[in-house]
C-alpha positions as CSV (number, residue, x, y, z in Angstrom):
1,M,-12.9,-8.7,-61.3
2,A,-14.5,-10.6,-64.1
3,I,-13.1,-10.4,-67.6
4,S,-15.5,-9.2,-70.3
5,L,-16.4,-11.3,-73.3
6,V,-14.7,-8.8,-75.6
7,Q,-11.5,-9.0,-73.5
8,Q,-11.7,-12.9,-73.6
9,L,-12.1,-12.7,-77.4
10,Q,-9.1,-10.4,-77.7
11,A,-6.9,-12.6,-75.5
12,D,-7.9,-15.7,-77.4
13,A,-7.4,-14.1,-80.7
14,I,-3.7,-13.5,-80.0
15,Q,-3.1,-17.1,-79.0
16,R,-2.0,-19.3,-81.9
17,S,-3.5,-22.3,-80.2
18,A,-7.1,-21.0,-80.1
19,P,-9.3,-22.8,-82.6
20,I,-10.8,-20.4,-85.1
21,T,-14.3,-21.9,-84.6
22,D,-14.1,-20.9,-80.9
23,L,-13.1,-17.4,-81.8
24,L,-16.0,-17.1,-84.3
25,R,-18.5,-18.4,-81.8
26,K,-17.4,-15.8,-79.3
27,A,-17.4,-13.1,-81.9
28,K,-20.9,-14.1,-82.9
29,L,-22.0,-13.8,-79.3
30,V,-20.4,-10.3,-79.0
31,A,-22.1,-9.3,-82.3
32,A,-25.5,-10.5,-80.9
33,K,-25.0,-8.5,-77.6
34,L,-24.1,-5.4,-79.6
35,K,-27.2,-6.0,-81.8
36,R,-25.0,-6.2,-85.0
37,S,-27.1,-8.6,-87.0
38,D,-24.9,-8.0,-90.1
39,L,-21.8,-9.3,-88.3
40,S,-23.8,-12.1,-86.7
41,E,-25.0,-13.2,-90.1
42,W,-21.5,-13.1,-91.6
43,I,-20.0,-15.0,-88.8
44,G,-22.8,-17.6,-89.0
45,H,-22.0,-18.1,-92.7
46,E,-18.3,-18.4,-91.9
47,I,-19.0,-21.1,-89.3
48,G,-21.5,-22.9,-91.5
49,G,-19.5,-22.8,-94.7
50,Y,-22.0,-20.7,-96.6
51,E,-24.3,-23.7,-97.0
52,G,-27.4,-22.7,-99.0
53,V,-25.9,-19.4,-100.1
54,P,-26.0,-19.0,-103.9
55,N,-22.6,-18.6,-105.6
56,S,-23.6,-15.0,-106.7
57,K,-23.8,-14.0,-103.0
58,L,-20.5,-15.5,-101.9
59,P,-17.8,-13.0,-100.8
60,A,-14.9,-12.7,-103.3
61,Y,-12.5,-14.4,-100.9
62,R,-14.7,-17.5,-100.9
63,Q,-14.8,-17.8,-104.7
64,I,-12.3,-19.9,-106.6
65,H,-11.3,-19.1,-110.2
66,G,-9.1,-21.2,-112.3
67,V,-8.5,-23.3,-115.4
68,I,-9.5,-26.9,-115.3
69,K,-6.7,-29.0,-116.9
70,W,-6.5,-32.7,-117.5
71,R,-4.3,-35.1,-119.4
72,N,-5.7,-37.1,-122.3
73,P,-3.3,-39.9,-123.2
74,Y,-4.4,-39.7,-126.9
75,Q,-4.5,-35.9,-127.4
76,A,-1.9,-34.6,-124.9
77,C,-3.1,-31.8,-122.5
78,A,-6.5,-30.2,-122.6
79,A,-8.0,-27.3,-120.7
80,E,-11.4,-25.7,-120.2
81,R,-11.1,-21.9,-119.9
82,N,-13.2,-19.1,-118.5
83,R,-15.2,-21.3,-116.1
84,K,-15.8,-20.4,-112.5
85,A,-15.7,-23.3,-110.1
86,A,-18.8,-23.8,-108.0
């Protein structure tokens, strides 16, 4: 009996050695077969690194917020606040 693609994906997902890109590719294939274009698009962005997606459209977990700090030997420590990293 042949194992289904969903069962393959589930089996691979519980193995620590399975590369995440392989899991994402299989998940994208499952999403396409299920005609879930929203999932297929999201997985495509995850695989492609959100290239070409404007910062305003990035998911919250892909945005980095912080304070840029640097050391100036003449004026001690300096910081730039309230700036979102690109």
